[in-house]
N, C-alpha and C positions, 0 to 999 in steps of 0.2 A: 503493500500500500504506500503510494508515494505521497498522498496528502490525506488529512482527516484521521478518523480512528473507528474501530469497530469495538462493540462491547462483548465480552466474554462472560458466560454465566454457567452456574452448575446446579439448578437452572438459574437461581437468582443471580443477578448481575454483579460480578465481583471485580471487574477491571475494565479499563479502556486501553485498547492496544492500537498503537500507531504503526505496527509493523508486523509482517506475517511471522517473523521470528518470535515475537512476543506471544502471539497466538499459539504456536507450536510449543513454545516452553510451558504455557499453562496447560495445554492439552496433555502434554507429556507427564505433568504433575498430577493431573486429576483423572486421566482415562483409567478405567477400572475401579476407580473409587467413587466417581460422581458421573451422572450424565453430563456431557460437555456440549455447551451450545455457543454460538457465536451470531452476532446480528446479521440479518440479511443484507443490510446496507451499511455503507461507510457514512459517517456523520461528520460535519465540519465546524459545528458550533457548540459552545457551552455557555450556561448561565451559571457562573459560579462553578461548582463540581457537577452540575447536573446536565445531562445531554439534552440538546435542543432537537428533538426527534424530527421537526419539520425541516431540519437542515440535510436530511438524507440525500445522498447522491443517487438519483433514480437512473440506474444503469441496468436493471433487471426487473422481471416480474417473477415472484416465487409462489409455488403451488405446494401445500402440505396435505397430503392424502393419508387419512388416518381412519382405522376401524378397529374396535376393540376385540371383535370375534372372528372376523373373516378378512384376512389381509388381501385374498384373492380379489375381493371388491375394489380394493384400491388398486391392484394392478390393472384390473379392467378399465378403471377410470383414466389411469395413466395412458393405457393403450388408445382409449377413446380420444383423449385430449390430443395425442400425437396424430392420430389418423384423420381426425376431422379439423384440427387447426393447424398444427405444425407442418405435417406433410404437405397439405394443398398450398401452403405459403412458403415452402422451401425453408423452414426453420428448423434449425439443429438444437434441441434442449440439452441441458445437463440433467441427468436422471440419477437419483440415489435411492437405494434401499436403506431404511433407517437402522435396521438391525432389530427392530421391534414390531411396531403395530402398523407400518405403512411405508410410503415412499414420498420423497420430495423431488420437485422438478423446477428448474429455472429456465427461463427464456431470457437470454441475455440481450440487451440492445448493443448496437456497434458503439455507441457513445452515450455519454450522460445527457439525459433530457432535462434541460435546465428550466423547468416550470416554476412558478412561484412557489415559494416555501408554504404559504398559507393555504395551498390547494392539494399539496402532495399527498397527504394523508388520506383525504376523502376520495381522491382520484384513483389512487392504488386500490383502495377498499372498494369502491363502486365498480372498478373495472374487473376485479377478481369475481365479484358477486354477479356481474353481467356474464362472464364466461361460464361460471358454475351453472347459471340457469340455462344458458344457450346450449350447453353440451351436456346438461343433465349429469353433472359431476357430483354424485350424491356424497362421496366420501371426501370432498374437498373440505377441510376443516374450517368452519364458519368462525370459530374463535380466533384462529390465526388470521383469517380475513380481516376481522374487526380490529385486531391488533395493528394491521397495516404496516407502515413504515418502521414501527418500533419492535417487530416480530424478531424473535431469536429462533434460529435453525439449529438442527443437529450438526455438530462438526464432523466432517468426514474423517474416517480412520480412527474413530474413538469407539470404545466398548460401550455397548448398551447395558445399562444397569437395570434389573427388574425392580419395579417400584414396590413389589410386595415383599420381596426378600431382601433387597438392598445389596444384591450380589450381581456381578457381571454374568450375562447369559452366554458369554463366549462368542457372540456376533458383534461385528462392527458396523458402523454406518459406512457404507461403500458406494462408489460411483460405478454405475453400469452403462454399457453402450446402448444406443438405440436397438440395435440387432438383438442384443441380450434381452432387453425389455420385451420386444416383440416375439422373440423365439423360444425363450426358456420358460419352463414351468416354474411356479413360485418355489418350490422345494429346491429346484436347481439354482435359482437366484440366492436363497437363503444359504446354500452350501458355499457359495462364493464368499459370504460374509465371514467365514471363519478362517479365511486366508488373508494374506497381505494383499493390498489393493493398489493398483497403479492408476494415478488420476489421468483422466482423459481430457485433452486440450482441444476445445472446440473453436472454430473461428467466429468471432462476434460479427464480422462484416456480413455474414450470410443471413443474419437476422434483420436486416433493414426493414422488412415488411412488418415485423413485430412492433418496432418503434412506430411506424406509420399507423398502425391499428390502434395503438394505445393513444397517440396524439389526436387521431380522428375522434376517438371516444371522448377525450377531454373537450375537444372543440364542440362536440355535440352537446356536452353538458353545460358548457358556457355559452352556447349559442353564438359561436364564432364560426362564420361561413369558411368553407374550404372546398377545394376540388380535388380528385385523385391525384392530379399531376402537381399539386403543391408539394414543396420540399418540407421535410420535417423542420429544418432550421427556420424557414419562412413562417410555418405555423407557430413555432414556439415564440418567435419574435413578435408575432401578432398578439399572441396570448399575453405575453408579458407587456406589450404596448397598451393593453386595455387598462392597465393600473388596476388589476383585480384585487381589491382591498378586503373582501369578506374573509374571515377566518373559517377554517374548516368546520367549526361548530355552528356556523350560520347557514351553511349550504343545506338546502332541502334534500333529504335522502330518501330514496324508495324503501330502504330497509329500516327505518327508524320505527320502533314500536313502542307503545305506552307501557308504563311500570305495570307490572303483575299485581293482582289483587292481594297476594300474600306479602308483598313488600309494602304496599299501602297500609295494609293491616299492622305491620310491623312498626311503621312510623307513627300510627296512632297510639299503639301500645307504648312506644318509646315517650311519647308526649305525656301519656298518663303516668308512667312509671318515673319519668324525669331523667332517665339515662338508659344507655344500651351498651352491650359490648362491642369491642373493636370489630369483630368479624361482621357483626350485624350492621354496624355503621358502614363498613366497607361494602357489604351487599347493597345497602341502600344508595350509597355514593355512586357505585358502578351502575346500578339500575337507572339512576336518574341521568347520569352522564350518557349512557347509551340511548336513553328516551330524549336526548337533545336538549335537557334543561340547562339553563344558563347557571354559571357558577354562583351568582348571587342568590338565585332562587334555591339552589341546593344547600347554601350556607344558612338561608333562612329556615330551612326544615331542621337543621341540626341545632340552630339557636333556640327553636321551639322545643326540641327534644330536651336539651340541657337547661331550659328554663332561664334563659339570658345569663347564664353564669359566664365568667370571663372565658373568652374564646381561647386565649393563649394556653389554657389549661388541657385543652383537648385536640387542637389542631385541626378541627372540622370547619371552624369559622374564626374570624377576627373580631374584635371588639367593635370595629367600624361597620360590621356587617358583611364584609368581603369573605371569599372563600379561604379557608385555612389550607395549610401545605399538603394535608392528606388528600384534598380534592384536587389540587392542581397537580400533585404528582400522579394521581390515578389518571387525570385526563391527559397528561403529558405522555404516559406510557401507553395510552390507548387501550386500557384494560377492558376486556369484554365483561358483560354482566355475568353473574353466577348461572350456572346451569341449574335445571330442576333438581337434579341428584345432590348438588352441593347444597342447595336450599333445604332439602329434606335431611341431609347430614347434619346441618346446622340447627335443625328443628325450627327453621323459619317457615318452611311450608310443612303442613301437618299431615297431608294426605298423600299416601304412596301413589296413587293414581291421578294426582292433580295434573291439569294441563300445563302447569308451570314446567 
């Protein structure tokens, strides 16, 4: 990496690495002890010690296919994406078997697409949701999509740690070729993950159509006129020339959904009790962020729960009514709202078969 830095996680983020050597050193330290992750994107800005995720250098689009019980379904989706999107557009993807429950795939752009920082998060998220629906990619992980530019991916050539036992399962995250993905059965691919893996270097210049497709999608979202013959650089210049000033939280998104009833009930219970636990507060904040609530409105909810106590004691709101650091951190990381299973585990949702 010549500029910027990537984040390294186990899975929580523990380091910012400005060189490949630093990433390799950390993966050598933790592989076999922890599941190792690296940020999909390189970032170029910090606010104090915190990563500004909207500074991501957009030079790829990343797909995470995951299934708890049947990894063959993931393989079928990878093949579907390749045959219906990559192959017709002469795109060469990077493909990885994770060593566990699925596959990861990158379609790299020939160069960084320098769109405005404040639309990067929503455009990557919307674009992936668009492809998921268009090609019926049922195993494409929505939580990873919602995390958008802040996502971490499994680091290649590191051992997969079983979450139940805390022990390595003997398999590594490996890169496989397009031919291997198309021709091998899942068991044969898995057998490769027990062996040393050689990285496959693909030419980014072959993937110009991927950059065009993404930029055309951005233009359509922003009502920027274009023709198929317009160059990518011209369209990016046009987008930047619009002076697009909306933040990603102000853009209307098709996938925004209202808060679930069990979360609204939890808020009411919190107001009655005058307090809630940290996990419950996090569930509320993530829910409201994903429902596109503004920070000040989320802060008001917590101020009501804690009955106007000093905000600095809790971190969910400040005394002036603005959002506390917990809320701003969750929003910066693009955290997805809790799954229904997680809400049941926390006893927030009381019904096993609830639609939550």
